[in-house]
Each structure stands twice: as structure tokens, then as C-alpha cells.
N, C-alpha and C positions, 0 to 999 in steps of 0.2 A: 299242855296245859300247866301253868306256873302254881307255884304253892299258893300264891293270892287267888289265882282262879279255882283251885281246889278248896280253898277256905270259903269263897264265894258260894260255890256249888254246895258244900256241906252244911252251911248255916242258911241256904236259901236266900241269899242276900240279892235285892233287885238293884241292879247297876244303874237303872234309871234314877231311882231315889238316891243312891249316893252321888250320883252326878249333879242332881239338883242341889242336894245339901252342900256339896263340896265346891262346886264350880269346876270340878275336873270333868273334862268332856267324856261322853261315852265312849268315843273312839279311843281316848286315852285309857280309860278304864279296860276297855277290851284289849289293848295291847298288853297293858300290864298283867291281865289275867290269861291270856294266850300265848305271848311270845317271851320265851325265856332269855332272849337277847335285850328286853326292854328293862332298863333299870329304874326301879321304883326309888323315888326321891323320898327323903325323910317327912318332908313337909306334906307330901301326898299321903303317905302312910298315917301319919298323925291325923290328919283331915279325915280319912277313911274310917279310921277307929272312932273318932267322934261321931261321925255320922251314923254308924251302926251300933252305938252305945257299947263299944269294946274298949277295955283297957288297952291303950297303945303299946304296953309292954307285952301284953299277952298276943296281941296281933304281930308284933315284931318276932316273938319267940316263935309263932307259927309260920311265919312266912320265911324265916331264916334257919328254920329247923334242920336242914341239910348242910349247913356251914360248919366247918370244922378247921381249926388252925392246922397248917401244914406240919408234918413231922420234922423234927430237927435232925 
């Protein structure tokens, strides 16, 4: 499960509602939630944040919390 999938589970977010509100298919949302190789596009993340009444910056921080700059 991806960070987005974990976030959906933690907040009990209904993917069908998100799909209806954003126009992002349920299949695409499932891929984003379950497949770590699926890339989340910024426009999708922004629409998801709006659909769940979340600050887009907060969602970005949560979804990307494992990212770090490489050591020099």
C-alpha cells in the first residue's frame, strides 16, 4: 500500500466519493493507493485534496513524508 493508500485508510476516505468529485477513475485511485510504482500527478493530488476538504500542502506532506534528499 502506498502513502496515499495509508492516508485514505487512516482517514476512512471513500474512493467512490473521491472519484465522483474529481473525475479520477476508481481504477486509477486504486492504482495510486496500492501500487508504489504508480506516479501520483500533482493535478490529481490537488483534486483529491479538494475533494476530501484537506489542505493540498498537508496532503503533499503526508504522501511524500518518506522522501529525502540524497546525501552529498
